[in-house]
C-alpha positions in Angstrom: 211.6 6.3 -32.0 208.8 5.5 -34.4 206.0 4.1 -32.2 202.8 5.2 -34.0 202.3 2.0 -36.0 203.0 -0.2 -33.0 200.1 1.5 -31.3 197.9 1.2 -34.4 198.7 -2.5 -34.6 197.8 -3.0 -30.9 194.5 -1.3 -31.8 194.0 -3.6 -34.8 194.5 -6.8 -32.8 192.4 -5.5 -29.9 189.6 -4.9 -32.5 190.1 -8.5 -33.9 190.1 -10.1 -30.4 187.1 -8.1 -28.9 184.9 -7.9 -32.0 184.7 -11.4 -33.4 181.3 -10.9 -35.0 182.2 -7.6 -36.8 181.9 -8.0 -40.6 185.5 -6.9 -41.1 186.9 -9.5 -38.6 184.7 -12.3 -40.1 186.0 -11.4 -43.6 189.6 -11.5 -42.5 189.3 -14.7 -40.6 187.8 -16.4 -43.6 190.1 -14.9 -46.3 193.4 -13.9 -44.7 196.4 -15.1 -42.7 197.7 -12.0 -40.8 201.2 -12.0 -39.2 202.6 -8.9 -37.5 205.8 -7.9 -35.8 204.5 -5.0 -33.7 208.0 -3.8 -32.6 211.1 -4.9 -34.5 213.6 -2.8 -32.5 212.7 -3.0 -28.7 216.2 -1.7 -27.7 215.8 1.3 -29.8 212.3 1.9 -28.6 213.5 1.8 -25.0 216.1 4.5 -25.7 213.8 6.5 -28.0 216.2 6.1 -30.9 216.0 4.7 -34.5 219.1 2.5 -34.1 219.4 -0.7 -32.2 221.7 -1.7 -29.3 224.7 -2.0 -31.8 224.0 1.4 -33.2 222.8 0.0 -36.5 219.8 1.3 -38.4 217.9 -2.0 -38.7 215.9 -0.7 -41.7 219.2 -0.4 -43.6 220.4 -3.9 -42.8 218.3 -5.9 -45.3 221.3 -6.6 -47.6 223.9 -7.8 -45.1 221.7 -8.9 -42.2 224.3 -8.1 -39.5 221.8 -7.4 -36.8 219.6 -10.0 -34.9 216.6 -7.9 -35.7 217.3 -7.8 -39.4 217.8 -11.6 -39.4 214.6 -12.1 -37.6 212.6 -10.0 -40.1 214.2 -11.8 -43.0 213.5 -15.2 -41.4 209.8 -14.2 -40.9 209.6 -13.4 -44.6 211.2 -16.8 -45.5 208.9 -18.7 -43.1 205.5 -17.1 -44.0 206.1 -16.0 -47.7 203.6 -13.1 -47.4 201.9 -11.9 -50.6 201.5 -8.4 -49.1 203.7 -6.5 -46.6 203.2 -3.3 -44.6 206.3 -1.3 -43.8 205.2 1.0 -41.0 207.2 4.0 -39.8 207.1 7.6 -38.5 208.8 10.3 -40.5 210.2 13.7 -39.6 207.2 15.6 -38.2 208.5 18.8 -39.8 208.1 17.5 -43.4 206.1 19.8 -45.7 203.7 18.8 -48.5 205.7 19.4 -51.7 206.4 23.2 -51.9 203.4 24.3 -49.8 203.3 25.4 -46.2 201.2 22.4 -45.2 202.8 19.7 -43.0 202.7 16.1 -44.2 200.4 14.0 -42.0 200.8 10.6 -43.8 203.3 9.7 -46.6 202.7 6.6 -48.7 205.0 4.6 -50.9 204.9 1.5 -53.1 208.6 0.9 -53.3 210.0 -0.2 -56.7 211.7 -3.6 -56.8 214.9 -2.2 -58.4 216.5 1.0 -59.6 214.8 0.7 -63.0 211.3 0.5 -61.5 210.6 -2.8 -63.2 206.8 -3.5 -63.3 206.6 -6.9 -61.5 203.3 -8.5 -60.5 204.0 -7.7 -56.9 204.9 -4.1 -57.7 201.6 -3.7 -59.7 199.6 -5.1 -56.7 201.4 -2.7 -54.3 200.8 0.3 -56.5 197.1 -0.5 -56.8 196.7 -1.1 -53.1 198.6 2.0 -52.1 196.5 4.1 -54.5 193.2 2.5 -53.3 194.1 3.1 -49.7 195.3 6.7 -50.3 191.9 7.6 -51.8 190.1 6.4 -48.8 192.2 8.0 -46.0 192.7 11.3 -47.8 189.4 12.8 -46.6 190.7 12.2 -43.0 193.8 14.4 -43.6 192.7 16.4 -46.5 195.6 18.2 -48.3 198.2 16.5 -46.0 198.8 13.2 -47.8 202.1 12.8 -49.7 204.2 10.4 -51.7 207.4 9.3 -50.1 210.7 9.3 -52.1 210.7 6.2 -54.3 214.5 6.1 -55.0 215.5 2.4 -54.8 217.7 1.7 -51.8 219.4 -1.7 -51.9 219.9 -1.7 -48.2 216.4 -0.9 -47.1 213.9 -3.6 -46.0 210.9 -2.1 -47.8 212.7 -2.0 -51.1 214.2 -5.5 -50.8 210.9 -7.0 -49.6 209.4 -5.7 -52.9 212.3 -7.3 -54.8 211.8 -10.6 -53.0 208.2 -10.6 -54.4 206.2 -9.2 -51.4 203.8 -6.5 -52.6 204.9 -3.8 -50.1 203.3 -0.6 -48.9 205.1 2.0 -46.8 203.0 4.1 -44.4 204.9 7.0 -42.7 203.1 8.9 -39.9 204.2 12.6 -39.9 202.4 15.2 -37.8 199.0 16.6 -37.1 198.0 20.0 -35.7 198.0 20.1 -31.9 198.6 16.3 -31.7 202.3 15.8 -30.6 201.5 12.3 -29.4 199.9 11.4 -32.8 196.7 10.1 -31.4 194.8 11.2 -34.5 197.3 9.8 -36.9 197.2 6.5 -34.9 193.4 6.5 -35.8 194.2 7.2 -39.4 196.7 4.3 -39.5 194.1 2.0 -37.9 191.6 3.0 -40.6 194.3 2.5 -43.3 195.0 -1.1 -42.0 191.3 -2.0 -41.9 190.8 -0.6 -45.4 193.9 -2.4 -46.8 192.9 -5.8 -45.2 189.4 -5.5 -46.6 190.8 -4.7 -50.0 193.2 -7.6 -50.0 190.5 -10.0 -48.8 188.1 -9.0 -51.5 190.6 -8.1 -54.2 188.7 -4.9 -54.8 191.9 -2.8 -55.2 193.0 -4.7 -58.3 190.2 -3.1 -60.3 191.6 0.4 -59.5 194.5 2.2 -61.2 197.5 3.7 -59.5 196.7 7.1 -60.9 195.8 8.6 -57.5 199.0 7.5 -56.0 201.2 8.8 -58.8 199.4 12.2 -58.6 200.1 12.6 -54.9 202.4 15.6 -54.0 205.8 14.5 -52.9 207.3 15.0 -49.4 208.8 18.5 -49.5 211.4 20.3 -47.5 211.8 19.9 -43.7 211.1 23.0 -41.6 212.0 23.7 -38.0 209.8 22.9 -35.1 209.6 26.0 -32.9 211.2 29.4 -33.4 211.5 31.9 -30.6 212.1 35.2 -32.4 213.4 38.6 -31.1 213.7 37.9 -27.4 216.5 39.0 -25.1 218.2 36.0 -23.3 219.1 36.5 -19.7 221.8 34.1 -18.4 223.3 34.7 -14.9 226.9 35.9 -15.2 226.6 36.8 -18.9 225.6 40.0 -20.7 222.0 39.9 -22.0 221.7 39.4 -25.8 218.8 39.8 -28.2 218.9 36.5 -30.2 216.6 34.0 -32.0 216.4 30.4 -30.9 215.3 27.4 -33.1 214.1 24.2 -31.4 213.5 20.8 -33.0 212.3 17.4 -32.0 215.1 14.9 -31.9 212.6 12.0 -32.2 210.4 11.5 -35.2 207.9 9.5 -33.3 207.3 11.7 -30.3 207.9 15.2 -29.1 209.4 14.6 -25.7 213.1 14.7 -26.8 213.9 18.1 -28.1 217.0 20.3 -28.4 218.1 23.8 -29.4 219.4 23.5 -33.0 220.4 27.1 -33.8 221.0 30.4 -32.0 221.5 33.9 -33.5 220.1 35.8 -36.4 217.4 33.5 -37.7 215.3 36.0 -39.7 215.0 33.7 -42.8 214.3 30.6 -40.8 210.8 29.0 -41.3 209.2 27.0 -38.4 206.1 25.1 -37.8 205.4 27.4 -34.8 206.8 30.8 -33.9 206.8 32.8 -30.7 207.3 36.5 -31.3 209.2 37.5 -28.2 210.2 41.0 -29.3 210.5 43.2 -26.3 210.4 40.2 -23.9 213.1 38.4 -22.0 214.0 34.7 -22.1 215.1 33.2 -18.7 216.4 29.7 -19.1 215.3 27.4 -16.3 218.1 26.7 -13.8 218.0 22.9 -14.3 218.4 23.3 -18.1 221.3 25.7 -17.6 223.0 23.4 -15.1 222.8 20.5 -17.6 224.3 22.7 -20.3 227.3 23.8 -18.1 225.8 27.2 -17.2 225.6 28.5 -20.8 223.2 28.6 -23.6 224.3 26.2 -26.3 223.3 24.0 -29.3 222.0 20.6 -28.1 220.7 22.0 -24.9 217.2 21.0 -23.7 215.0 24.1 -24.3 213.3 25.1 -21.1 212.6 28.8 -20.8 210.3 31.2 -18.9 209.6 34.3 -21.1 209.0 37.3 -18.9 208.1 41.0 -19.3 211.5 42.2 -18.1 215.0 41.0 -17.2 213.9 40.7 -13.6 213.4 37.0 -12.8 210.4 38.0 -10.6 208.5 39.9 -13.4 205.3 38.7 -15.1 205.4 35.5 -17.1 204.2 35.7 -20.7 205.2 32.3 -22.1 206.7 29.1 -20.8 208.6 26.8 -23.2 209.3 23.2 -22.2 210.8 21.2 -25.0 208.7 21.8 -28.1 205.6 22.7 -26.0 204.7 26.3 -25.3 202.2 27.7 -22.9 200.8 31.3 -23.0 200.0 33.0 -19.7 
């Protein structure tokens, strides 16, 4: 469920194959050997989930290598012995920038090689490259660039790649305003990859410090996706009730799998988007109610028509389908 980087890699290799005379491409062909695994977990991608067909989080299988995907990735590292590595993911789209109200568009990390943060040559290269890259993409997402949690995880591939001597950089695509499919962040990742490959080819990043990276705000708290506040829910066979409804994306990489995560008094809840339905009436769509057994419940797919009155023929004000909302 983390497809943004796969698409950005497809863009990168399309650029390489169709623009052979571009200065960037010429430089890379002369100076670099580039290897990529565009999608490590095809079974998970098919099911829009992080875990593979065995239910294992492949990115936490670096230590024991119990999955075929984990073994394939480790084998690629052993075969090619890369100097630099890019660990490309999507993160929760509701992550804020530190303690602000801004949402994180891109999070960067140069993972330490151990729990002590030992400064190895590879870690030094990774810090400088990540800092260099961050300075150059920050204007594209001004104020929405963060630093990912750098706590060492002995099961995670990014951390162990660093401990195995690969200068590793993590890029996490978060969210961007009115861009649920992350087309803009896909462009940002493409620019990030081009910038990084240029820097590696020329060595330019090695003359830059890691100060910019260390000064980045951290990923902050995770807020909710959509809050419908103050509406009266109308369910056939039940007494109407004035309640708030919170809706979140289940997938970090797309917004097409969503669910109701809380129902009731949610006055203190903070959401990325809020519908003030005070004085209005929420009519769940029949198909959504049928799938939920005829009742409103946690985990239900959110599909509502918000109307002026309890009459199902009254004027429509909003329509909610998953995380998307439409004003009439």
